[in-house]
C-alpha positions as a printed NumPy array, in Angstrom:
array([[ -7.416, -41.315,  20.713],
       [ -5.486, -42.536,  17.685],
       [ -2.801, -40.789,  15.645],
       [ -1.936, -41.649,  12.05 ],
       [  1.73 , -42.401,  11.506],
       [  3.753, -43.994,   8.723],
       [  4.745, -47.638,   8.815],
       [  7.622, -49.341,   6.997],
       [  8.136, -48.796,   3.324],
       [  8.719, -52.108,   1.511],
       [ 10.685, -50.372,  -1.229],
       [ 13.161, -48.845,   1.188],
       [ 16.631, -50.222,   1.736],
       [ 16.53 , -49.24 ,   5.389],
       [ 14.089, -48.959,   8.247],
       [ 12.132, -46.165,   6.705],
       [  8.651, -44.85 ,   7.434],
       [  6.602, -44.375,   4.273],
       [  4.072, -41.644,   3.618],
       [  1.907, -44.117,   1.702],
       [  1.34 , -46.623,   4.508],
       [ -0.429, -45.17 ,   7.513],
       [ -0.638, -46.829,  10.906],
       [ -3.265, -45.867,  13.462],
       [ -1.24 , -45.502,  16.663],
       [ -3.282, -45.786,  19.87 ],
       [ -2.558, -42.655,  21.866],
       [ -3.787, -42.237,  25.413],
       [ -1.764, -39.371,  26.945],
       [ -2.519, -40.403,  30.548],
       [ -1.313, -43.987,  29.881],
       [  1.814, -42.764,  28.086],
       [  2.529, -40.461,  31.022],
       [  2.085, -43.317,  33.492],
       [  4.404, -45.556,  31.462],
       [  7.089, -42.881,  31.174],
       [  6.884, -42.109,  34.879],
       [  7.374, -45.76 ,  35.762],
       [ 10.1  , -46.151,  33.145],
       [ 12.021, -43.225,  34.683],
       [ 11.954, -44.941,  38.046],
       [ 13.077, -48.301,  36.637],
       [ 15.886, -46.776,  34.571],
       [ 17.112, -44.664,  37.478],
       [ 17.222, -47.693,  39.752],
       [ 19.506, -49.411,  37.255],
       [ 21.893, -46.503,  36.856],
       [ 20.794, -45.73 ,  33.264],
       [ 20.627, -42.007,  33.926],
       [ 20.787, -40.856,  30.314],
       [ 17.867, -43.086,  29.331],
       [ 15.938, -41.948,  32.416],
       [ 16.585, -38.329,  31.476],
       [ 15.428, -38.992,  27.906],
       [ 12.174, -40.532,  29.152],
       [ 11.66 , -37.572,  31.503],
       [ 12.058, -35.144,  28.58 ],
       [  9.249, -36.919,  26.765],
       [  7.127, -36.603,  29.895],
       [  7.659, -32.843,  29.681],
       [  6.317, -32.962,  26.145],
       [  2.906, -34.166,  27.306],
       [  0.282, -31.525,  28.039],
       [ -1.699, -33.623,  30.551],
       [ -1.58 , -34.11 ,  34.312],
       [ -0.937, -37.394,  36.078],
       [ -4.114, -39.411,  36.569],
       [ -3.721, -41.723,  39.565],
       [ -6.535, -43.919,  38.309],
       [ -4.566, -44.864,  35.159],
       [ -2.167, -47.773,  35.715],
       [  1.056, -48.247,  33.757],
       [  1.33 , -51.113,  31.285],
       [  4.901, -51.836,  32.441],
       [  5.019, -54.93 ,  34.679],
       [  5.973, -54.453,  38.329],
       [  8.608, -57.175,  38.352],
       [ 11.052, -54.777,  36.663],
       [ 11.027, -52.536,  39.738],
       [ 13.705, -52.938,  42.402],
       [ 12.448, -55.486,  44.955],
       [ 15.734, -57.124,  45.933],
       [ 16.211, -57.849,  49.639],
       [ 19.927, -58.686,  49.417],
       [ 21.969, -55.995,  51.274],
       [ 24.794, -56.488,  48.74 ],
       [ 22.456, -55.38 ,  45.939],
       [ 21.607, -52.179,  47.829],
       [ 25.281, -51.523,  48.472],
       [ 26.266, -52.196,  44.859],
       [ 23.522, -49.887,  43.651],
       [ 24.821, -46.978,  45.745],
       [ 28.387, -47.65 ,  44.566],
       [ 27.175, -47.601,  40.951],
       [ 25.572, -44.219,  41.508],
       [ 28.854, -42.941,  42.945],
       [ 30.769, -44.161,  39.896],
       [ 32.728, -46.832,  41.808],
       [ 32.078, -49.392,  39.091],
       [ 34.746, -51.988,  39.893],
       [ 33.858, -51.836,  43.595],
       [ 30.159, -52.351,  42.777],
       [ 30.97 , -55.386,  40.615],
       [ 33.234, -56.858,  43.305],
       [ 30.515, -56.593,  45.969],
       [ 28.36 , -58.946,  43.889],
       [ 31.211, -61.299,  42.94 ],
       [ 32.201, -64.618,  44.521],
       [ 35.321, -63.609,  46.457],
       [ 36.593, -66.277,  48.874],
       [ 36.876, -64.858,  52.37 ],
       [ 39.952, -66.882,  53.277],
       [ 41.861, -65.738,  50.213],
       [ 43.206, -62.251,  49.657],
       [ 41.301, -60.521,  46.858],
       [ 43.139, -59.192,  43.808],
       [ 42.301, -56.105,  41.822],
       [ 43.922, -57.479,  38.681],
       [ 41.024, -59.783,  37.842],
       [ 37.355, -59.95 ,  38.766],
       [ 36.043, -63.166,  40.356],
       [ 32.914, -64.816,  38.891],
       [ 29.459, -63.67 ,  40.007],
       [ 28.21 , -64.697,  43.408],
       [ 25.816, -67.655,  43.342],
       [ 22.027, -67.22 ,  43.368],
       [ 22.018, -63.564,  42.303],
       [ 18.646, -62.156,  41.35 ],
       [ 18.234, -60.878,  37.74 ],
       [ 18.473, -57.322,  39.126],
       [ 21.689, -58.019,  41.056],
       [ 23.197, -59.946,  38.129],
       [ 22.468, -56.959,  35.868],
       [ 24.068, -54.561,  38.384],
       [ 27.24 , -56.633,  38.466],
       [ 27.595, -57.033,  34.688],
       [ 26.803, -53.395,  33.973],
       [ 29.209, -52.185,  36.663],
       [ 31.936, -54.491,  35.344],
       [ 31.351, -53.308,  31.789],
       [ 31.552, -49.653,  32.867],
       [ 34.713, -50.342,  34.9  ],
       [ 36.332, -51.802,  31.773],
       [ 35.23 , -48.848,  29.641],
       [ 36.717, -46.431,  32.167],
       [ 40.028, -48.305,  32.162],
       [ 40.033, -48.309,  28.367],
       [ 39.523, -44.531,  28.292],
       [ 42.304, -44.016,  30.818],
       [ 44.682, -46.062,  28.684],
       [ 43.631, -44.164,  25.561],
       [ 44.798, -40.891,  27.142],
       [ 48.306, -42.269,  27.516],
       [ 48.372, -44.078,  24.158],
       [ 49.219, -42.783,  20.71 ],
       [ 46.134, -41.778,  18.754],
       [ 46.654, -44.402,  16.045],
       [ 46.859, -47.201,  18.612],
       [ 43.925, -46.041,  20.738],
       [ 41.433, -47.646,  18.328],
       [ 42.971, -51.046,  19.109],
       [ 42.208, -50.811,  22.837],
       [ 39.519, -53.118,  24.192],
       [ 37.502, -53.402,  27.351],
       [ 39.695, -55.623,  29.606],
       [ 36.626, -57.42 ,  31.013],
       [ 34.981, -57.994,  27.638],
       [ 35.963, -61.649,  27.232],
       [ 34.897, -62.506,  30.792],
       [ 31.566, -60.722,  30.326],
       [ 30.825, -62.522,  27.067],
       [ 31.147, -65.966,  28.682],
       [ 29.316, -65.065,  31.887],
       [ 26.451, -63.432,  30.011],
       [ 26.212, -66.302,  27.539],
       [ 25.862, -68.795,  30.392],
       [ 23.094, -66.678,  31.934],
       [ 21.479, -66.22 ,  28.505],
       [ 21.324, -69.974,  27.909],
       [ 19.897, -70.464,  31.4  ],
       [ 17.279, -67.769,  30.706],
       [ 18.366, -65.698,  33.724],
       [ 18.674, -62.321,  31.993],
       [ 15.967, -59.684,  32.313],
       [ 15.519, -56.851,  29.791],
       [ 18.483, -54.933,  31.19 ],
       [ 20.79 , -57.907,  31.425],
       [ 19.982, -58.543,  27.772],
       [ 20.859, -54.925,  27.011],
       [ 24.282, -55.29 ,  28.629],
       [ 24.852, -58.521,  26.69 ],
       [ 23.891, -56.762,  23.465],
       [ 26.387, -53.956,  24.19 ],
       [ 29.158, -56.453,  24.868],
       [ 28.415, -58.452,  21.711],
       [ 28.299, -55.23 ,  19.684],
       [ 31.818, -54.246,  20.717],
       [ 33.163, -57.814,  20.527],
       [ 34.508, -59.259,  17.32 ],
       [ 31.953, -61.769,  16.045],
       [ 34.634, -63.851,  14.311],
       [ 36.142, -64.801,  17.663],
       [ 32.849, -66.149,  19.089],
       [ 31.388, -69.654,  18.674],
       [ 28.607, -69.991,  16.123],
       [ 25.903, -70.734,  18.675],
       [ 26.367, -67.335,  20.333],
       [ 23.53 , -64.904,  19.438],
       [ 24.018, -61.771,  17.363],
       [ 23.909, -58.369,  19.085],
       [ 20.742, -57.352,  17.228],
       [ 18.959, -60.51 ,  18.382],
       [ 19.753, -59.842,  22.033],
       [ 18.973, -56.122,  21.825],
       [ 15.64 , -56.829,  20.171],
       [ 14.754, -59.268,  22.948],
       [ 15.578, -56.569,  25.486],
       [ 13.408, -53.965,  23.737],
       [ 10.465, -56.314,  23.284],
       [ 10.47 , -56.806,  27.06 ],
       [ 11.071, -53.128,  27.933],
       [ 10.759, -50.677,  25.   ],
       [ 11.413, -47.479,  27.002],
       [ 15.186, -47.911,  27.2  ],
       [ 16.389, -45.318,  24.674],
       [ 20.025, -46.415,  25.086],
       [ 19.094, -49.887,  23.821],
       [ 17.421, -48.334,  20.762],
       [ 20.586, -46.337,  20.05 ],
       [ 22.722, -49.472,  20.336],
       [ 20.367, -51.267,  17.937],
       [ 20.655, -48.367,  15.487],
       [ 24.449, -48.55 ,  15.706],
       [ 24.357, -52.279,  14.864],
       [ 22.084, -51.547,  11.909],
       [ 24.354, -48.791,  10.611],
       [ 27.451, -50.965,  10.854],
       [ 25.836, -53.813,   8.924],
       [ 23.001, -52.951,   6.528],
       [ 22.325, -56.653,   5.962],
       [ 20.647, -56.971,   9.361],
       [ 18.081, -54.233,   8.736],
       [ 15.477, -56.628,   7.358],
       [ 15.903, -58.869,  10.408],
       [ 15.439, -55.865,  12.695],
       [ 12.422, -54.662,  10.732],
       [ 10.665, -58.031,  11.008],
       [ 11.5  , -58.522,  14.695],
       [ 10.431, -55.038,  15.806],
       [  6.941, -55.218,  14.265],
       [  5.243, -55.863,  17.656],
       [  6.488, -52.414,  18.727],
       [  5.257, -50.584,  15.62 ],
       [  2.474, -48.908,  17.623],
       [  4.862, -47.62 ,  20.286],
       [  6.105, -44.043,  19.86 ],
       [  9.615, -45.234,  20.776],
       [  9.693, -47.145,  17.516],
       [  8.947, -43.973,  15.542],
       [ 11.723, -42.077,  17.277],
       [ 14.05 , -44.958,  16.469],
       [ 13.079, -44.78 ,  12.792],
       [ 13.631, -41.016,  12.725],
       [ 17.06 , -41.401,  14.35 ],
       [ 18.005, -44.095,  11.848],
       [ 16.832, -41.952,   8.941],
       [ 18.972, -39.067,  10.157],
       [ 21.997, -41.352,  10.39 ],
       [ 21.278, -42.511,   6.832],
       [ 21.248, -38.802,   5.811],
       [ 17.543, -39.113,   4.889],
       [ 16.802, -35.922,   6.795],
       [ 13.606, -35.017,   4.941],
       [ 12.012, -38.312,   6.   ],
       [ 13.215, -37.853,   9.586],
       [ 11.787, -34.345,   9.637],
       [  8.403, -35.682,   8.579],
       [  8.31 , -37.977,  11.622],
       [  9.539, -35.354,  14.082],
       [  7.069, -32.735,  12.879],
       [  4.153, -35.157,  13.29 ],
       [  5.102, -35.875,  16.891],
       [  5.57 , -32.147,  17.542],
       [  1.785, -31.832,  17.413],
       [  0.571, -30.161,  20.654],
       [ -1.776, -33.085,  21.249],
       [  1.136, -35.532,  21.229],
       [  4.647, -34.631,  22.455],
       [  4.783, -31.03 ,  21.3  ],
       [  6.622, -29.792,  24.394],
       [  9.461, -32.325,  24.281],
       [ 12.896, -30.626,  24.367],
       [ 14.342, -33.67 ,  22.604],
       [ 11.895, -33.345,  19.705],
       [ 12.56 , -29.613,  19.376],
       [ 16.315, -30.246,  19.326],
       [ 16.144, -33.039,  16.759],
       [ 13.839, -31.028,  14.515],
       [ 16.338, -28.161,  14.576],
       [ 19.297, -30.468,  13.888],
       [ 17.492, -32.017,  10.9  ],
       [ 16.765, -28.532,   9.508],
       [ 20.468, -27.734,   9.975],
       [ 21.511, -30.772,   7.943],
       [ 18.971, -29.787,   5.272],
       [ 20.71 , -26.373,   5.198],
       [ 17.564, -24.621,   6.41 ],
       [ 19.742, -22.49 ,   8.654],
       [ 17.159, -19.82 ,   9.437],
       [ 14.628, -22.36 ,  10.736],
       [ 17.259, -24.325,  12.651],
       [ 18.595, -21.145,  14.235],
       [ 15.12 , -20.018,  15.292],
       [ 14.276, -23.375,  16.888],
       [ 17.589, -23.63 ,  18.743],
       [ 17.439, -20.028,  19.956],
       [ 13.868, -20.545,  21.202],
       [ 15.015, -23.668,  23.043],
       [ 18.05 , -21.872,  24.491],
       [ 15.901, -18.962,  25.671],
       [ 13.392, -21.287,  27.359],
       [ 16.033, -23.686,  28.778],
       [ 19.302, -21.724,  29.043],
       [ 20.978, -24.436,  31.164],
       [ 20.416, -27.147,  28.537],
       [ 23.542, -27.44 ,  26.369],
       [ 22.538, -30.406,  24.186],
       [ 23.189, -29.617,  20.483],
       [ 23.989, -25.982,  21.243],
       [ 27.234, -26.59 ,  19.336],
       [ 24.996, -26.86 ,  16.236],
       [ 23.709, -23.343,  16.949],
       [ 27.319, -22.186,  17.218],
       [ 28.024, -23.717,  13.793],
       [ 25.152, -21.718,  12.295],
       [ 26.328, -18.484,  13.916],
       [ 29.84 , -19.23 ,  12.646],
       [ 28.612, -19.652,   9.062],
       [ 26.631, -16.414,   9.376],
       [ 29.726, -14.718,  10.858],
       [ 27.646, -13.416,  13.773],
       [ 30.484, -12.939,  16.243],
       [ 28.336, -11.037,  18.757],
       [ 25.71 , -13.772,  19.106],
       [ 28.405, -16.468,  19.077],
       [ 30.304, -14.681,  21.832],
       [ 27.138, -14.432,  23.945],
       [ 26.447, -18.147,  23.428],
       [ 30.028, -19.01 ,  24.403],
       [ 29.78 , -16.897,  27.557],
       [ 26.503, -18.588,  28.485],
       [ 27.99 , -22.066,  27.922],
       [ 31.   , -21.273,  30.134],
       [ 28.724, -20.061,  32.907],
       [ 26.627, -23.26 ,  32.745],
       [ 29.38 , -25.882,  32.38 ],
       [ 32.711, -24.99 ,  30.838],
       [ 33.879, -28.617,  30.911],
       [ 31.125, -29.966,  28.667],
       [ 32.24 , -31.048,  25.173],
       [ 29.526, -28.843,  23.649],
       [ 30.803, -25.813,  25.565],
       [ 34.359, -26.377,  24.366],
       [ 33.188, -26.636,  20.735],
       [ 31.188, -23.424,  21.054],
       [ 34.242, -21.586,  22.419],
       [ 36.414, -23.175,  19.71 ],
       [ 34.066, -21.856,  17.019],
       [ 34.222, -18.404,  18.579],
       [ 38.016, -18.333,  18.461],
       [ 37.985, -19.757,  14.936],
       [ 35.739, -16.915,  13.792],
       [ 38.252, -14.514,  15.362],
       [ 41.002, -16.244,  13.289],
       [ 42.714, -17.426,  16.473],
       [ 43.533, -20.925,  15.205],
       [ 45.716, -21.956,  18.14 ],
       [ 43.017, -21.189,  20.715],
       [ 40.36 , -22.859,  18.594],
       [ 42.371, -26.08 ,  18.313],
       [ 43.08 , -25.964,  22.042],
       [ 39.371, -25.936,  22.856],
       [ 38.515, -28.629,  20.325],
       [ 41.192, -30.794,  21.939],
       [ 39.709, -30.02 ,  25.337],
       [ 36.29 , -31.151,  24.054],
       [ 37.842, -34.459,  23.028],
       [ 39.328, -34.924,  26.471],
       [ 35.776, -34.691,  27.786],
       [ 34.449, -37.098,  25.155],
       [ 36.726, -38.817,  22.624],
       [ 33.706, -39.948,  20.588],
       [ 32.527, -36.365,  20.005],
       [ 32.942, -36.532,  16.217],
       [ 32.077, -32.873,  15.626],
       [ 35.156, -31.749,  17.597],
       [ 37.443, -33.951,  15.474],
       [ 35.933, -32.518,  12.284],
       [ 36.163, -28.904,  13.416],
       [ 39.761, -29.415,  14.509],
       [ 40.497, -30.853,  11.066],
       [ 39.08 , -27.684,   9.499],
       [ 41.411, -25.569,  11.63 ],
       [ 44.453, -27.609,  10.596],
       [ 43.442, -27.228,   6.938],
       [ 43.353, -23.45 ,   7.381],
       [ 46.815, -23.7  ,   8.914],
       [ 48.001, -25.855,   5.977],
       [ 48.958, -28.626,   8.406],
       [ 47.717, -31.425,   6.18 ],
       [ 49.087, -34.328,   8.247],
       [ 47.322, -33.174,  11.425],
       [ 44.17 , -32.403,   9.436],
       [ 44.057, -35.903,   7.945],
       [ 44.532, -37.506,  11.36 ],
       [ 41.709, -35.401,  12.844],
       [ 39.363, -36.268,   9.979],
       [ 40.212, -39.976,  10.269],
       [ 39.38 , -39.89 ,  13.969],
       [ 36.079, -38.189,  13.095],
       [ 35.263, -40.925,  10.599],
       [ 36.096, -43.576,  13.178],
       [ 33.869, -41.887,  15.783],
       [ 31.007, -41.359,  13.315],
       [ 31.328, -43.077,   9.907],
       [ 28.231, -41.271,   8.654],
       [ 29.739, -37.797,   9.186],
       [ 30.021, -36.597,   5.586],
       [ 31.977, -33.502,   6.671],
       [ 34.912, -35.655,   7.78 ],
       [ 34.963, -37.587,   4.482],
       [ 34.707, -34.324,   2.559],
       [ 37.515, -32.847,   4.667],
       [ 39.765, -35.792,   3.828],
       [ 39.019, -35.201,   0.154],
       [ 39.929, -31.534,   0.494],
       [ 43.18 , -32.379,   2.237],
       [ 44.283, -34.808,  -0.455],
       [ 43.223, -32.317,  -3.132],
       [ 45.518, -29.75 ,  -1.51 ],
       [ 48.33 , -32.311,  -1.856],
       [ 47.333, -32.836,  -5.527],
       [ 46.663, -36.508,  -4.795],
       [ 43.496, -36.434,  -6.858],
       [ 42.804, -40.164,  -6.969],
       [ 42.695, -40.304,  -3.157],
       [ 40.643, -37.107,  -3.087],
       [ 38.161, -38.692,  -5.504],
       [ 37.745, -41.719,  -3.228],
       [ 36.839, -39.604,  -0.203],
       [ 34.66 , -37.186,  -2.155],
       [ 32.687, -40.101,  -3.606],
       [ 32.148, -41.468,  -0.104],
       [ 30.876, -38.057,   1.02 ],
       [ 28.554, -37.948,  -2.011],
       [ 27.169, -41.375,  -1.101],
       [ 26.346, -40.062,   2.357],
       [ 24.882, -36.783,   0.999],
       [ 23.564, -37.609,  -2.484],
       [ 21.248, -34.576,  -2.419],
       [ 24.062, -32.077,  -1.695],
       [ 25.361, -30.283,  -4.804],
       [ 28.653, -29.475,  -3.078],
       [ 29.576, -33.146,  -2.825],
       [ 28.988, -33.783,  -6.538],
       [ 30.852, -30.606,  -7.46 ],
       [ 33.862, -31.874,  -5.533],
       [ 33.61 , -35.25 ,  -7.282],
       [ 33.446, -33.45 , -10.636],
       [ 36.524, -31.375,  -9.781],
       [ 38.503, -34.544,  -9.005],
       [ 37.452, -36.139, -12.266],
       [ 38.421, -32.953, -14.117],
       [ 41.881, -32.998, -12.471],
       [ 42.242, -36.63 , -13.576],
       [ 41.321, -35.638, -17.203],
       [ 38.196, -37.814, -17.066],
       [ 36.007, -35.264, -18.816],
       [ 32.879, -37.37 , -19.367],
       [ 32.809, -38.495, -15.733],
       [ 33.27 , -34.894, -14.624],
       [ 30.319, -33.806, -16.789],
       [ 28.102, -36.466, -15.238],
       [ 29.136, -35.41 , -11.712],
       [ 28.492, -31.718, -12.425],
       [ 25.11 , -32.59 , -13.925],
       [ 24.24 , -34.4  , -10.688],
       [ 25.156, -31.217,  -8.82 ],
       [ 22.803, -29.214, -11.051],
       [ 19.985, -31.628, -10.25 ],
       [ 20.379, -30.768,  -6.563],
       [ 20.283, -26.96 ,  -6.714],
       [ 23.847, -25.735,  -7.225],
       [ 23.367, -22.53 ,  -5.219],
       [ 27.045, -21.561,  -5.34 ],
       [ 27.035, -21.801,  -9.148],
       [ 30.383, -23.616,  -9.193],
       [ 29.115, -26.719, -10.979],
       [ 27.33 , -24.711, -13.679],
       [ 30.463, -22.707, -14.428],
       [ 32.668, -25.802, -14.512],
       [ 30.169, -27.678, -16.658],
       [ 29.946, -24.791, -19.114],
       [ 33.732, -24.8  , -19.492],
       [ 33.683, -28.55 , -20.24 ],
       [ 30.942, -28.116, -22.833],
       [ 33.   , -25.332, -24.423],
       [ 35.957, -27.669, -24.628],
       [ 33.738, -30.225, -26.373],
       [ 32.461, -27.587, -28.798],
       [ 28.855, -27.799, -27.588],
       [ 28.041, -24.096, -27.657],
       [ 24.322, -24.481, -26.954],
       [ 24.815, -26.409, -23.706],
       [ 27.679, -24.131, -22.689],
       [ 25.493, -21.04 , -23.119],
       [ 22.664, -22.649, -21.207],
       [ 25.012, -23.511, -18.317],
       [ 26.457, -20.018, -18.166],
       [ 22.971, -18.534, -18.022],
       [ 22.011, -20.989, -15.289],
       [ 25.145, -19.982, -13.406],
       [ 24.107, -16.312, -13.475],
       [ 20.578, -17.245, -12.447],
       [ 21.746, -19.358,  -9.495],
       [ 24.239, -16.824,  -8.27 ],
       [ 22.396, -13.539,  -8.705],
       [ 18.766, -14.385,  -9.535],
       [ 19.179, -13.14 , -13.087],
       [ 15.805, -13.054, -14.812],
       [ 15.689, -15.474, -17.749],
       [ 12.712, -16.144, -19.988],
       [ 13.474, -18.97 , -22.386],
       [ 11.644, -19.892, -25.569],
       [ 12.984, -23.163, -26.888],
       [ 11.299, -25.113, -29.644],
       [ 10.915, -28.822, -28.983],
       [ 11.915, -29.447, -32.589],
       [ 15.246, -27.723, -32.247],
       [ 18.176, -28.017, -29.881],
       [ 19.138, -24.339, -30.227],
       [ 18.799, -22.294, -27.065],
       [ 17.197, -18.85 , -27.379],
       [ 16.056, -16.216, -24.894],
       [ 13.106, -13.86 , -24.999],
       [ 14.281, -11.664, -22.122],
       [ 17.442, -11.12 , -20.123],
       [ 17.79 ,  -8.822, -17.118],
       [ 21.176,  -8.435, -15.423],
       [ 20.211,  -6.16 , -12.553],
       [ 22.058,  -6.845,  -9.307],
       [ 24.776,  -8.879, -10.999],
       [ 28.157,  -8.664,  -9.266],
       [ 30.916,  -9.37 , -11.767],
       [ 33.656, -11.66 , -10.484],
       [ 36.001, -13.88 , -12.55 ],
       [ 33.434, -16.702, -13.077],
       [ 30.747, -14.18 , -14.01 ],
       [ 33.134, -12.337, -16.327],
       [ 33.857, -15.588, -18.125],
       [ 30.112, -16.287, -18.451],
       [ 29.266, -12.765, -19.7  ],
       [ 32.037, -12.723, -22.304],
       [ 31.045, -16.13 , -23.642],
       [ 27.357, -15.157, -23.785],
       [ 28.203, -11.9  , -25.568],
       [ 30.044, -13.83 , -28.26 ],
       [ 27.277, -16.44 , -28.381],
       [ 24.543, -13.832, -28.951],
       [ 26.681, -11.974, -31.519],
       [ 27.198, -15.19 , -33.478],
       [ 23.453, -15.876, -33.436],
       [ 22.538, -12.37 , -34.587],
       [ 21.018, -11.301, -31.244],
       [ 22.991,  -8.061, -31.053],
       [ 20.829,  -6.403, -28.39 ],
       [ 21.454,  -9.228, -25.935],
       [ 25.121,  -9.308, -26.914],
       [ 25.35 ,  -5.598, -26.104],
       [ 23.588,  -6.075, -22.735],
       [ 25.972,  -8.807, -21.599],
       [ 29.106,  -7.116, -22.949],
       [ 28.262,  -3.768, -21.36 ],
       [ 28.356,  -5.349, -17.892],
       [ 32.092,  -5.978, -18.405],
       [ 33.024,  -2.357, -19.032],
       [ 33.721,  -1.727, -15.334],
       [ 35.479,  -5.076, -14.826],
       [ 39.268,  -4.66 , -14.43 ],
       [ 40.275,  -7.922, -16.136],
       [ 41.23 ,  -8.625, -19.771],
       [ 37.589,  -9.422, -20.515],
       [ 36.926,  -5.67 , -20.437],
       [ 38.97 ,  -5.022, -23.577],
       [ 37.362,  -7.947, -25.407],
       [ 33.936,  -6.625, -24.434],
       [ 34.865,  -3.159, -25.776],
       [ 35.962,  -4.655, -29.082],
       [ 32.736,  -6.62 , -29.328],
       [ 30.629,  -3.539, -28.57 ],
       [ 32.494,  -1.558, -31.291],
       [ 31.749,  -4.351, -33.703],
       [ 28.064,  -4.32 , -32.754],
       [ 27.877,  -0.522, -33.172],
       [ 29.609,  -0.811, -36.538],
       [ 27.16 ,  -3.452, -37.678],
       [ 24.239,  -1.352, -36.486],
       [ 25.616,   1.733, -38.26 ],
       [ 26.142,  -0.22 , -41.47 ],
       [ 22.664,  -1.633, -41.319],
       [ 21.289,   1.845, -40.601],
       [ 23.108,   3.321, -43.679],
       [ 21.921,   0.594, -46.001],
       [ 18.419,   1.062, -44.681],
       [ 18.558,   4.829, -45.318],
       [ 19.818,   4.45 , -48.928],
       [ 17.214,   1.828, -49.643],
       [ 14.47 ,   4.066, -48.259],
       [ 15.62 ,   7.071, -50.424],
       [ 15.663,   5.006, -53.627],
       [ 12.19 ,   3.65 , -52.851],
       [ 10.827,   7.175, -52.346],
       [ 12.284,   8.329, -55.703],
       [ 10.735,   5.413, -57.569],
       [  7.385,   6.047, -55.906],
       [  7.467,   9.732, -56.879],
       [  8.315,   8.825, -60.504],
       [  5.433,   6.405, -60.637],
       [  3.07 ,   9.022, -59.271],
       [  4.172,  11.558, -61.948],
       [  3.575,   9.003, -64.689],
       [  0.045,   8.489, -63.451],
       [ -0.756,  12.206, -64.029],
       [ -0.349,  12.267, -67.9  ],
       [ -3.263,  13.568, -70.121],
       [ -4.665,  11.37 , -72.902],
       [ -5.154,  13.199, -76.25 ],
       [ -6.963,  11.401, -79.119]])
């Protein structure tokens, strides 16, 4: 069986599947199942539980049974065959989370000399590739744990400067093994992780790049999802390496792991429509239709595309079928928060607490619940608790920033948003939040910088361009503001803010035609006002054949639009349309009501005058006709 999937797009600036270039992917469900089953075993043996779990989720997506006659394509040498008792002991210690102890068991500690816990001795001689991997991975994890412990007791601004205390030692030990060709796929993965977190400027030139090492690891064992994520992180941090990655990963183009990698990278690049295309293809029942991971990612992509109804349905279906799975359930809580569904959000929060109240996702769900109840202190408390569980959970930083903004605590809000940007530089919400905070402080040049960054991350989002336009308007850069608002209009300005702002700028420039067109578009976007336009291509004047204002709710922006349109129609002699728009202001309590009344009186006066003139003209015409008829009746007498 073969499935058609997109390959790379040459015109793309990133690893991007193209709809125009199809690749026939060999797809044998029994072989894929055998590979995933073996991969789960290999990953579990090496303590890579998250990757093993990910592979197992894809196994659940397959609708076939295990066929014992089908052999896996993964070589057997990657399985655990070590006979050294120290390797067995270190493996059990790794599973128990005793990382430093596991590394020490496989280190060269002189028996006659008292061991020290301050430093880690070099690796024991003649370690197998499996044992060498166990030691380096355990040492790396021990350093990461110590770094996290120090971060708890360190000021937030200084926590970013903390480093893994064993990083330098690991770099040199792994480089020696790399040059001696003693690293297997997993040792290469650890080396890639270390190089990724290490500053390249401090390394000798002959040391490999992290992407080179990670690619070597994946070419040897492509089922390690953690290695794919690390490779994506390297690509996102430095776009210049994307072409290198694209060329090197070509041998894996027929592997479904490669497609998931592309979809993940597209999502991180905010190209959610392209990512959705890949996910939906793999959701086919004949492929991996039952994968919880695929269902979750499809829902998250719909959420970022603002298809909230679809995202909510997918996440609720997943929650109903797997109520103990909390992954991305904080996204569902965000949707319920936006919809102000406190009942459903409360039920979700209760469920999350019952499953695992110390998960970061659970804390964010509860924080959203309290935020919806306007309990800012409780909400912030739970977002902080989420960050204690996972300091890299960018969503918690962003949500906490929102709460501080509502509390007008701009300094705390800015710090939260900065931490969110550090945890996830592609989180447009954090950049947008920083722009909002500086706008509140009337520091419009700074606000413009952050809004522009958010717009670069979400170029299809009208809200980002509207914010950029507002900053330009505050800075009196009218032409730049017009261009930004026009970009917002190109991307479906549903809120109608950009159209109203753009109309006001066109009014200031004296361009009445464009101003009227923008005001009409504003009413259409906001309240689905029916507009039938008839514009000649030879003229720039804007005319309407029909205008229906049913269902229009008049608020200050709409009042401004209606009053301007009333005057516009009056000036162009379209008194019926002027009367329709003005009459909608009669129940509005603002000053526009009196201006609308005056305009309607003027229209009635004009109509009455025209009616009187028409009546006098008709009477005179009738008299002249009667006189002519009487003259035609004379008798000729010779």
